[in-house]
C-alpha positions in Angstrom: -15.8 -14.9 -1.0 -12.1 -13.6 0.0 -11.6 -10.1 0.6 -8.8 -8.8 -1.5 -7.2 -5.8 -0.8 -4.3 -2.7 -1.5 -2.0 -2.8 0.6 1.4 0.6 0.9 4.5 -0.1 2.8 6.3 1.5 4.2 9.9 0.9 3.5 12.9 1.2 6.0 14.7 3.9 2.9 11.7 5.7 3.2 10.0 5.0 0.5 6.3 2.9 -0.8 5.4 -0.1 -1.9 2.2 -0.9 -2.9 0.7 -3.8 -3.8 -1.9 -6.6 -4.0 -3.1 -9.7 -1.8 -5.2 -12.2 -0.2 -3.9 -12.0 2.8 -2.4 -8.7 4.9 -0.3 -10.3 7.2 1.5 -13.2 5.4 2.5 -10.8 2.9 4.0 -8.4 5.1 5.7 -11.1 7.1 6.6 -12.4 3.1 7.7 -9.0 2.3 9.7 -8.9 5.5 11.5 -11.5 5.6 13.0 -11.1 2.3 10.4 -13.1 -0.4 8.3 -10.3 -1.0 9.0 -7.9 -4.1 12.0 -8.3 -5.7 11.7 -3.7 -4.7 11.7 -4.8 -1.1 13.8 -7.5 -0.7 17.1 -3.9 0.0 14.5 -2.2 2.2 13.6 -4.0 5.3 12.0 -3.6 7.2 8.3 -2.7 6.6 5.9 -1.1 8.3 2.6 -1.5 6.8 1.0 2.1 7.0 -1.8 1.3 4.5 -5.1 -0.8 3.9 -8.1 -0.6 1.8 -10.5 -4.2 1.3 -12.4 -4.9 -1.9 -14.5 -7.7 -2.2 -13.1 -9.3 -6.4 -9.6 -9.1 -7.3 -9.9 -7.0 -10.8 -11.3 -4.0 -8.2 -8.2 -4.2 -6.0 -5.8 -5.1 -8.5 -7.8 -1.6 -10.6 -7.2 0.7 -7.3 -3.7 -1.1 -7.0 -2.6 0.6 -10.0 -4.4 4.0 -9.3 -2.3 4.0 -6.3 1.2 3.2 -8.4 0.7 5.8 -10.5 0.5 8.3 -7.9 3.3 10.3 -6.7 4.8 10.6 -3.6 3.0 13.8 -2.4 -0.5 12.2 -3.5 0.7 8.4 -1.0 2.3 10.3 1.2 -1.9 12.1 1.7 -3.2 9.0 1.6 -1.3 7.4 3.8 -1.4 10.3 6.1 -6.0 9.9 6.2 -5.6 7.0 7.8 -3.8 8.2 10.8 -6.5 10.6 10.8 -4.2 13.9 10.2 -4.5 14.3 6.5 -6.9 17.1 4.5 -10.7 15.4 4.2 -9.2 15.6 0.8 -6.5 12.5 0.7 -7.3 10.9 -2.4 -8.2 14.0 -4.2 -6.4 14.7 -7.5 -4.8 17.2 -6.9 -0.7 16.8 -6.5 
């Protein structure tokens, strides 16, 4: 079974983009080359700042949808949790 990933990119303008893929490296390269999502095309280069792995496509896509609804502050906490500089409740509902 292949892995499924939800990823967050930080764009050159400081915004975040959330996506789903089965190959993170390829997908980030596509975004950087201008072949990714329309949103990222004018915002390159992008940096991969967060990745989550799931066993099923449906679980990953559900999580992608959830993360896309996060406020910027909540996405910042999620990203900070990977860097080790966030409170332990990085995915808590509090804004």
